[in-house]
ROSEDREN-586952 format. One record per residue (C-alpha): residue number from 1; x, y, z. Coordinates in nm, 4 decimals. Last residue first. Example, Ala and Ser with C-alpha at 12.3 -4.5 7.8 and 13.67 -1.06 7.14 Angstrom:
<recs>
nr = 2, east = 1.3670, north = -0.1060, up = 0.7140
nr = 1, east = 1.2300, north = -0.4500, up = 0.7800
</recs>
This chain:
<recs>
nr = 256, east = 8.8404, north = 10.7370, up = 8.1013
nr = 255, east = 8.9856, north = 11.0699, up = 8.2080
nr = 254, east = 9.3205, north = 10.9396, up = 8.3352
nr = 253, east = 9.4693, north = 10.9212, up = 7.9851
nr = 252, east = 9.3600, north = 11.2828, up = 7.9321
nr = 251, east = 9.6154, north = 11.3946, up = 8.1930
nr = 250, east = 9.9028, north = 11.3136, up = 7.9563
nr = 249, east = 10.1282, north = 11.0390, up = 8.1009
nr = 248, east = 10.4997, north = 11.0610, up = 8.0190
nr = 247, east = 10.5335, north = 11.3979, up = 7.8424
nr = 246, east = 10.2717, north = 11.5368, up = 8.0791
nr = 245, east = 10.5057, north = 11.4949, up = 8.3755
nr = 244, east = 10.3274, north = 11.2744, up = 8.6204
nr = 243, east = 10.0159, north = 11.3014, up = 8.8368
nr = 242, east = 9.8598, north = 10.9914, up = 8.9902
nr = 241, east = 9.4816, north = 10.9739, up = 9.0086
nr = 240, east = 9.1869, north = 10.8294, up = 9.1974
nr = 239, east = 9.3210, north = 10.5911, up = 9.4608
nr = 238, east = 8.9907, north = 10.4928, up = 9.6184
nr = 237, east = 8.8981, north = 10.4469, up = 9.9848
nr = 236, east = 8.5541, north = 10.3517, up = 10.1172
nr = 235, east = 8.6327, north = 9.9784, up = 10.1369
nr = 234, east = 8.9205, north = 10.0240, up = 10.3793
nr = 233, east = 8.7248, north = 10.1275, up = 10.6883
nr = 232, east = 8.8470, north = 10.4479, up = 10.8526
nr = 231, east = 9.1516, north = 10.4232, up = 11.0772
nr = 230, east = 9.1029, north = 10.4509, up = 11.4530
nr = 229, east = 9.1621, north = 10.7976, up = 11.5923
nr = 228, east = 9.4948, north = 10.9780, up = 11.6241
nr = 227, east = 9.7002, north = 11.0118, up = 11.9445
nr = 226, east = 9.8300, north = 10.6538, up = 11.9303
nr = 225, east = 10.0053, north = 10.7220, up = 11.5998
nr = 224, east = 10.2608, north = 10.9498, up = 11.7659
nr = 223, east = 10.3913, north = 11.2692, up = 11.6075
nr = 222, east = 10.2266, north = 11.4756, up = 11.8845
nr = 221, east = 10.1926, north = 11.7853, up = 11.6656
nr = 220, east = 9.9581, north = 11.5981, up = 11.4301
nr = 219, east = 9.7263, north = 11.5035, up = 11.7174
nr = 218, east = 9.7611, north = 11.8552, up = 11.8619
nr = 217, east = 9.6208, north = 12.0007, up = 11.5402
nr = 216, east = 9.3217, north = 11.7671, up = 11.5653
nr = 215, east = 9.2768, north = 11.8863, up = 11.9259
nr = 214, east = 9.2527, north = 12.2441, up = 11.8021
nr = 213, east = 8.9899, north = 12.1423, up = 11.5478
nr = 212, east = 8.7930, north = 11.9839, up = 11.8322
nr = 211, east = 8.7417, north = 11.6120, up = 11.8885
nr = 210, east = 8.4321, north = 11.4135, up = 11.9864
nr = 209, east = 8.2068, north = 11.6568, up = 11.7983
nr = 208, east = 8.0993, north = 11.3967, up = 11.5448
nr = 207, east = 8.2663, north = 11.5875, up = 11.2624
nr = 206, east = 8.5913, north = 11.6104, up = 11.4576
nr = 205, east = 8.5757, north = 11.2354, up = 11.5192
nr = 204, east = 8.5193, north = 11.1938, up = 11.1457
nr = 203, east = 8.8382, north = 11.3925, up = 11.0904
nr = 202, east = 9.0302, north = 11.1283, up = 11.2874
nr = 201, east = 8.8971, north = 10.8351, up = 11.0844
nr = 200, east = 8.9531, north = 11.0229, up = 10.7603
nr = 199, east = 9.3146, north = 11.1048, up = 10.8482
nr = 198, east = 9.3870, north = 10.7482, up = 10.9603
nr = 197, east = 9.2386, north = 10.6194, up = 10.6339
nr = 196, east = 9.4449, north = 10.8638, up = 10.4290
nr = 195, east = 9.7714, north = 10.7944, up = 10.6128
nr = 194, east = 9.7551, north = 10.4117, up = 10.6074
nr = 193, east = 10.1154, north = 10.3939, up = 10.4865
nr = 192, east = 10.2520, north = 10.7436, up = 10.4287
nr = 191, east = 10.1444, north = 10.9542, up = 10.1339
nr = 190, east = 10.3338, north = 11.1492, up = 9.8694
nr = 189, east = 10.3157, north = 11.4815, up = 9.6826
nr = 188, east = 9.9712, north = 11.5245, up = 9.8290
nr = 187, east = 9.6073, north = 11.5314, up = 9.7204
nr = 186, east = 9.3046, north = 11.4675, up = 9.9411
nr = 185, east = 8.9414, north = 11.4435, up = 9.8405
nr = 184, east = 8.6785, north = 11.3546, up = 10.1023
nr = 183, east = 8.3320, north = 11.2690, up = 9.9747
nr = 182, east = 8.0175, north = 11.2633, up = 10.1874
nr = 181, east = 7.7495, north = 11.0627, up = 10.0102
nr = 180, east = 7.3697, north = 11.0835, up = 10.0071
nr = 179, east = 7.3686, north = 11.3444, up = 9.7315
nr = 178, east = 7.7233, north = 11.4702, up = 9.6974
nr = 177, east = 7.8359, north = 11.6438, up = 10.0144
nr = 176, east = 8.1869, north = 11.7861, up = 10.0118
nr = 175, east = 8.5026, north = 11.7408, up = 10.2190
nr = 174, east = 8.8378, north = 11.8983, up = 10.1292
nr = 173, east = 9.2124, north = 11.8365, up = 10.1430
nr = 172, east = 9.4493, north = 11.9771, up = 9.8806
nr = 171, east = 9.8267, north = 12.0063, up = 9.8412
nr = 170, east = 9.9408, north = 11.8070, up = 10.1444
nr = 169, east = 10.3217, north = 11.8011, up = 10.1486
nr = 168, east = 10.4671, north = 11.4905, up = 10.3083
nr = 167, east = 10.7549, north = 11.4233, up = 10.5511
nr = 166, east = 10.7373, north = 11.0958, up = 10.7416
nr = 165, east = 11.0799, north = 10.9858, up = 10.6187
nr = 164, east = 11.2739, north = 10.6647, up = 10.5510
nr = 163, east = 10.9689, north = 10.4443, up = 10.5933
nr = 162, east = 11.0446, north = 10.1254, up = 10.7891
nr = 161, east = 10.6678, north = 10.0683, up = 10.8237
nr = 160, east = 10.6770, north = 10.0164, up = 11.2008
nr = 159, east = 10.3528, north = 10.2020, up = 11.2820
nr = 158, east = 10.0979, north = 10.3056, up = 11.0212
nr = 157, east = 10.1007, north = 10.6786, up = 10.9639
nr = 156, east = 9.8675, north = 10.9528, up = 11.0816
nr = 155, east = 10.0678, north = 11.0557, up = 11.3880
nr = 154, east = 10.3876, north = 11.0525, up = 11.1788
nr = 153, east = 10.2411, north = 11.3213, up = 10.9564
nr = 152, east = 10.5357, north = 11.5622, up = 10.9318
nr = 151, east = 10.4765, north = 11.8379, up = 10.6745
nr = 150, east = 10.2331, north = 12.0633, up = 10.8552
nr = 149, east = 10.0459, north = 12.3892, up = 10.7918
nr = 148, east = 9.8444, north = 12.2531, up = 10.4999
nr = 147, east = 9.7082, north = 11.9849, up = 10.7343
nr = 146, east = 9.5125, north = 12.2507, up = 10.9240
nr = 145, east = 9.2907, north = 12.2763, up = 10.6158
nr = 144, east = 9.1408, north = 11.9375, up = 10.7057
nr = 143, east = 9.0417, north = 12.0708, up = 11.0492
nr = 142, east = 8.8423, north = 12.3566, up = 10.8974
nr = 141, east = 8.6957, north = 12.1110, up = 10.6483
nr = 140, east = 8.5830, north = 11.8769, up = 10.9270
nr = 139, east = 8.4376, north = 12.1705, up = 11.1198
nr = 138, east = 8.2264, north = 12.2756, up = 10.8211
nr = 137, east = 8.1309, north = 11.9163, up = 10.7425
nr = 136, east = 7.9660, north = 11.8662, up = 11.0829
nr = 135, east = 7.8690, north = 11.4987, up = 11.0758
nr = 134, east = 7.5203, north = 11.3558, up = 11.1367
nr = 133, east = 7.5356, north = 10.9988, up = 11.2648
nr = 132, east = 7.4324, north = 10.7287, up = 11.0176
nr = 131, east = 7.7935, north = 10.6482, up = 10.9237
nr = 130, east = 7.8182, north = 10.3896, up = 10.6444
nr = 129, east = 8.1685, north = 10.3572, up = 10.5026
nr = 128, east = 8.1712, north = 10.3300, up = 10.1231
nr = 127, east = 8.2583, north = 10.1057, up = 9.8294
nr = 126, east = 8.1526, north = 9.7532, up = 9.9302
nr = 125, east = 7.8242, north = 9.8798, up = 10.0780
nr = 124, east = 7.7455, north = 10.0617, up = 9.7540
nr = 123, east = 7.4517, north = 9.8544, up = 9.6292
nr = 122, east = 7.2703, north = 9.8315, up = 9.9627
nr = 121, east = 7.3573, north = 10.1947, up = 10.0525
nr = 120, east = 7.2173, north = 10.2717, up = 10.3977
nr = 119, east = 7.2143, north = 10.6453, up = 10.4634
nr = 118, east = 7.4973, north = 10.8955, up = 10.5179
nr = 117, east = 7.7409, north = 10.6933, up = 10.3063
nr = 116, east = 8.1045, north = 10.7979, up = 10.3472
nr = 115, east = 8.3328, north = 10.7918, up = 10.0446
nr = 114, east = 8.7091, north = 10.8549, up = 10.0499
nr = 113, east = 8.8966, north = 11.0017, up = 9.7576
nr = 112, east = 9.2687, north = 10.9808, up = 9.6925
nr = 111, east = 9.4930, north = 11.1971, up = 9.4735
nr = 110, east = 9.8652, north = 11.1426, up = 9.4215
nr = 109, east = 10.1276, north = 11.3987, up = 9.3258
nr = 108, east = 10.4438, north = 11.4452, up = 9.1188
nr = 107, east = 10.5005, north = 11.0733, up = 9.0556
nr = 106, east = 10.8487, north = 10.9913, up = 8.9220
nr = 105, east = 10.9453, north = 10.7962, up = 9.2351
nr = 104, east = 10.6635, north = 10.5431, up = 9.2341
nr = 103, east = 10.5978, north = 10.4792, up = 8.8659
nr = 102, east = 10.9685, north = 10.4687, up = 8.7817
nr = 101, east = 11.0645, north = 10.5589, up = 8.4255
nr = 100, east = 11.4285, north = 10.4965, up = 8.3330
nr = 99, east = 11.3478, north = 10.3214, up = 8.0044
nr = 98, east = 11.1195, north = 10.6072, up = 7.9065
nr = 97, east = 10.7520, north = 10.5098, up = 7.8702
nr = 96, east = 10.5566, north = 10.3313, up = 7.5956
nr = 95, east = 10.1862, north = 10.3134, up = 7.6729
nr = 94, east = 9.9374, north = 10.0484, up = 7.7854
nr = 93, east = 9.6006, north = 10.1936, up = 7.8841
nr = 92, east = 9.2833, north = 10.1047, up = 8.0748
nr = 91, east = 9.3873, north = 9.7664, up = 8.2170
nr = 90, east = 9.0976, north = 9.6132, up = 8.4102
nr = 89, east = 9.0865, north = 9.4200, up = 8.7375
nr = 88, east = 8.7668, north = 9.3015, up = 8.9117
nr = 87, east = 8.6542, north = 9.0744, up = 8.6263
nr = 86, east = 8.9628, north = 8.8565, up = 8.6580
nr = 85, east = 9.2299, north = 8.9080, up = 8.3907
nr = 84, east = 9.2433, north = 8.6932, up = 8.0775
nr = 83, east = 9.0188, north = 8.8959, up = 7.8453
nr = 82, east = 9.1802, north = 9.2129, up = 7.9737
nr = 81, east = 9.5239, north = 9.0753, up = 7.8866
nr = 80, east = 9.4215, north = 8.9911, up = 7.5310
nr = 79, east = 9.2550, north = 9.3214, up = 7.4458
nr = 78, east = 9.5398, north = 9.5334, up = 7.5803
nr = 77, east = 9.7940, north = 9.2928, up = 7.4290
nr = 76, east = 9.6390, north = 9.3222, up = 7.0813
nr = 75, east = 9.6356, north = 9.7001, up = 7.1075
nr = 74, east = 10.0011, north = 9.6978, up = 7.2130
nr = 73, east = 10.1238, north = 9.4534, up = 6.9478
nr = 72, east = 10.2407, north = 9.7079, up = 6.6867
nr = 71, east = 10.4452, north = 9.8879, up = 6.9511
nr = 70, east = 10.6525, north = 9.5813, up = 7.0368
nr = 69, east = 10.6269, north = 9.3404, up = 7.3297
nr = 68, east = 10.8702, north = 9.0487, up = 7.3350
nr = 67, east = 11.1656, north = 9.1985, up = 7.5241
nr = 66, east = 10.9485, north = 9.3290, up = 7.8052
nr = 65, east = 10.9924, north = 9.5640, up = 8.0991
nr = 64, east = 10.7039, north = 9.6505, up = 8.3304
nr = 63, east = 10.5138, north = 9.9517, up = 8.4596
nr = 62, east = 10.2429, north = 10.0549, up = 8.7044
nr = 61, east = 9.9962, north = 10.3397, up = 8.7493
nr = 60, east = 9.6643, north = 10.3059, up = 8.9352
nr = 59, east = 9.3725, north = 10.5083, up = 8.8021
nr = 58, east = 9.0448, north = 10.3942, up = 8.9591
nr = 57, east = 9.1984, north = 10.2139, up = 9.2562
nr = 56, east = 9.0292, north = 10.0273, up = 9.5413
nr = 55, east = 9.1303, north = 9.9503, up = 9.9015
nr = 54, east = 9.0290, north = 9.6111, up = 10.0450
nr = 53, east = 9.3719, north = 9.5176, up = 10.1777
nr = 52, east = 9.6025, north = 9.8188, up = 10.1656
nr = 51, east = 9.7356, north = 9.9974, up = 9.8594
nr = 50, east = 10.1068, north = 10.0017, up = 9.7976
nr = 49, east = 10.2896, north = 10.2340, up = 9.5640
nr = 48, east = 10.3321, north = 10.3435, up = 9.2023
nr = 47, east = 10.3512, north = 9.9841, up = 9.0888
nr = 46, east = 10.5982, north = 9.7301, up = 8.9507
nr = 45, east = 10.4911, north = 9.4509, up = 8.7161
nr = 44, east = 10.7559, north = 9.1798, up = 8.6889
nr = 43, east = 10.7243, north = 8.9822, up = 8.3663
nr = 42, east = 10.8974, north = 8.6476, up = 8.3023
nr = 41, east = 10.8400, north = 8.5737, up = 7.9359
nr = 40, east = 10.5648, north = 8.4240, up = 7.7211
nr = 39, east = 10.3901, north = 8.7586, up = 7.6675
nr = 38, east = 10.0457, north = 8.6211, up = 7.7588
nr = 37, east = 10.1571, north = 8.3996, up = 8.0476
nr = 36, east = 10.3975, north = 8.6568, up = 8.1951
nr = 35, east = 10.1332, north = 8.9295, up = 8.1713
nr = 34, east = 9.8872, north = 8.6952, up = 8.3423
nr = 33, east = 10.1056, north = 8.5969, up = 8.6346
nr = 32, east = 10.2617, north = 8.9363, up = 8.7017
nr = 31, east = 9.9191, north = 9.1004, up = 8.6954
nr = 30, east = 9.7679, north = 8.8546, up = 8.9447
nr = 29, east = 10.0577, north = 8.8904, up = 9.1877
nr = 28, east = 10.0492, north = 9.2687, up = 9.1670
nr = 27, east = 9.6783, north = 9.2727, up = 9.2508
nr = 26, east = 9.7199, north = 9.0450, up = 9.5503
nr = 25, east = 9.5748, north = 8.7031, up = 9.6321
nr = 24, east = 9.7683, north = 8.5227, up = 9.9098
nr = 23, east = 9.9424, north = 8.2269, up = 9.7465
nr = 22, east = 10.2616, north = 8.2694, up = 9.9487
nr = 21, east = 10.5579, north = 8.5050, up = 9.9217
nr = 20, east = 10.3483, north = 8.8173, up = 9.8856
nr = 19, east = 10.2775, north = 9.0489, up = 9.5916
nr = 18, east = 10.1985, north = 9.4085, up = 9.6828
nr = 17, east = 9.8673, north = 9.5642, up = 9.5812
nr = 16, east = 9.6390, north = 9.4931, up = 9.8747
nr = 15, east = 9.5173, north = 9.1659, up = 10.0181
nr = 14, east = 9.2754, north = 9.1246, up = 9.7304
nr = 13, east = 8.9090, north = 9.0265, up = 9.6913
nr = 12, east = 8.7602, north = 9.3656, up = 9.7815
nr = 11, east = 9.0249, north = 9.5699, up = 9.5987
nr = 10, east = 8.8154, north = 9.6537, up = 9.2946
nr = 9, east = 9.0687, north = 9.7460, up = 9.0312
nr = 8, east = 9.1635, north = 10.0091, up = 8.7789
nr = 7, east = 9.4612, north = 10.0278, up = 8.5473
nr = 6, east = 9.7030, north = 10.2695, up = 8.3849
nr = 5, east = 10.0064, north = 10.0804, up = 8.2615
nr = 4, east = 10.3498, north = 10.1937, up = 8.1472
nr = 3, east = 10.5830, north = 9.9969, up = 7.9225
nr = 2, east = 10.9611, north = 9.9701, up = 7.9299
nr = 1, east = 11.1528, north = 9.8236, up = 7.6389
</recs>
């Protein structure tokens, strides 16, 4: 049977989601190990996509197949696996999903948030990018809305990723000020590797006045990564939510 997971993790101690061939710590590697140990079978946990080194997730979706897990053991497994996992990874839900469910390809949209601290944040340094310079949020939002006009974001993608297509549909992109934080929310049907961090880094240049809104448009038009700014720091980025058909994952499961 196939089982879906909704989990959260602090990415500080991990080299991203995807398991590697050596002992490099990754979130997928940790999950495969502990689920295999607890269920006493070889478990491969597959995710909704990669996250880079240092990036966090509040509602990451994954799945695995098991011959030993039955519905009456789900609550036990949820308790058991969380007691085994490191403190920086937590499973929120384990639910039965269709046998053909694929966390990556069945996703309807993904939502990320990026956090910029406008003053020093001693207790949030691992979860935000500190920029003391004043940023023009109005111009940054004007530039962010430009993304609605495009579907090819090659300029905001990591190079040499062997991605079949650079076509994405941005559904929402907006900056807002929350106390001492600037928060960027972006939702799309899919994202390219490093796309959110490259977008944030380039929009920050708009906010600083180093790039105009028109120049931001030209960056996307160029379809070359070298035209965009340096990527924003990883620790400020969170994968917030993955949207699926409600019959698979009701939205309330993401409202923990």
